[in-house]
C-alpha positions in Angstrom: 0.0 0.0 0.0 1.4 3.4 -1.0 0.8 6.5 1.0 0.8 9.9 -0.7 2.8 11.9 1.8 3.0 14.9 -0.5 -0.8 15.3 -0.4 -0.9 14.7 3.4 1.7 17.4 4.0 -0.1 19.8 1.6 -3.3 19.2 3.7 -1.4 19.8 6.9 0.1 23.1 5.5 -3.4 24.2 4.4 -4.8 23.5 7.8 -2.0 25.4 9.5 -2.5 28.3 7.2 -6.2 28.3 8.0 -5.5 28.3 11.7 -3.1 31.2 11.3 -5.8 33.1 9.3 -8.3 32.5 12.1 -5.9 33.6 14.8 -5.2 36.8 12.9 -8.8 37.5 12.0 -10.3 37.0 15.4 -7.6 38.3 17.7 -8.7 39.6 21.1 -7.7 43.2 21.9 -4.5 43.5 23.7 -6.0 45.9 26.2 -7.7 43.0 27.9 -11.2 44.5 27.5 -14.2 42.7 26.0 -13.3 43.9 22.5 -12.6 41.6 19.6 -10.3 42.7 16.8 -11.4 41.5 13.4 -9.5 42.6 10.3 -8.1 45.7 12.1 -11.5 46.7 13.5 -12.6 46.4 17.2 -16.1 45.4 18.1 -18.0 45.5 21.4 -21.0 43.7 19.9 -19.5 40.6 18.7 -20.3 39.3 15.3 -19.3 35.9 16.4 -22.8 34.7 17.0 -23.7 35.7 13.4 -20.7 33.8 12.1 -21.7 30.7 14.1 -25.2 30.9 12.7 -23.9 31.3 9.2 -21.5 28.3 9.6 -24.2 26.1 11.0 -26.5 27.1 8.1 -23.7 26.2 5.7 -23.1 22.9 7.4 -26.6 21.9 6.7 -26.6 23.1 3.1 -26.1 19.7 1.6 -28.0 17.7 4.3 -24.8 15.8 5.1 -23.0 16.5 8.3 -19.3 15.7 8.6 -17.1 15.6 11.6 -14.6 17.9 9.8 -17.3 20.5 9.3 -18.2 20.4 13.0 -14.5 20.6 14.0 -14.0 23.7 11.8 -16.9 25.4 13.7 -15.5 24.3 17.1 -12.0 25.5 16.1 -13.4 28.9 14.9 -15.4 29.4 18.1 -12.2 28.6 20.1 -10.7 31.8 18.7 -13.6 34.0 20.0 -13.8 35.8 23.3 -17.2 34.1 23.9 -19.5 35.8 26.4 -19.9 33.5 29.4 -23.4 34.8 30.1 -24.6 32.5 27.2 -22.5 29.4 27.1 -21.5 28.4 23.6 -23.2 24.9 23.9 -26.4 26.6 24.8 -26.1 29.1 21.9 -25.1 26.4 19.4 -28.3 24.3 20.1 -30.4 27.3 19.3 -28.2 28.1 16.2 -28.5 24.6 14.8 -32.2 24.7 15.2 -32.4 28.0 13.4 -30.1 26.7 10.6 -32.3 23.6 10.2 -35.4 25.7 10.1 -33.8 28.0 7.5 -33.0 25.1 5.2 -36.7 23.9 5.3 -38.6 27.2 5.0 -37.9 30.0 2.5 -39.5 32.8 4.5 -37.6 31.8 7.6 -34.4 31.5 5.6 -34.8 35.0 4.2 -35.3 36.4 7.7 -32.5 34.3 9.2 -29.9 35.3 6.5 -30.9 39.0 6.7 -30.4 38.9 10.5 -27.0 37.3 9.9 -26.1 40.0 7.3 -27.1 42.8 9.7 -25.2 41.3 12.7 -22.0 40.8 10.7 -21.8 44.5 10.2 -18.8 45.7 8.2 -17.7 44.5 4.7 -14.5 43.2 6.3 -16.3 40.9 8.7 -18.7 39.8 5.9 -15.6 38.9 3.8 -14.1 36.9 6.7 -17.4 35.1 7.2 -17.6 34.2 3.5 -14.0 32.9 3.7 -15.0 30.7 6.6 -18.0 29.4 4.7 -15.8 28.4 1.8 -13.4 26.6 4.2 -16.4 24.8 5.7 -17.6 23.7 2.3 -14.3 21.9 1.4 -13.7 20.6 5.0 -15.3 17.3 4.0 -13.0 17.0 0.9 -15.3 18.3 -1.8 -17.9 21.0 -2.4 -21.3 19.8 -3.5 -23.7 21.4 -6.0 -26.0 22.4 -3.1 -23.0 24.0 -1.3 -22.0 25.9 -4.5 -25.5 27.3 -4.8 -25.6 28.4 -1.2 -22.2 30.0 -1.5 -23.3 32.0 -4.6 -26.5 33.2 -2.7 -24.4 34.2 0.3 -22.0 36.2 -1.9 -25.0 38.1 -3.3 -26.3 38.7 0.2 -23.1 39.7 1.8 -21.2 41.6 -0.9 
């Protein structure tokens, strides 16, 4: 049996590059306050909940859930200065329920995605969110037609 070490190392480099991107994109302010720095901007009202909602929506886009997709969301959240008043696990249950509802009901989806767009705020944060969606869509090894359609719709919504 032959192992393709070149492909394995390329995947590891890609994963490390992605972790570096996340650390840079979601760096906490050095002042020790409750601010989060994203792409050079500081926020008191964290867009991280909107990002988690968006990633959960993307995870359900093709009706197939992979461990790699869930891991990407977990790794992303680990970079946030999450508000302890609402534990992430509690928020995530509600977020997943909203994402499932959005995939099943067009009216709900329109309201849910509009809410995400408004909570993301700046173009810079929207761009980071789209980048994370693209990473999520290939986390399982390939992007499906359903995921392509969702990504195109998200680009229209967020750009």
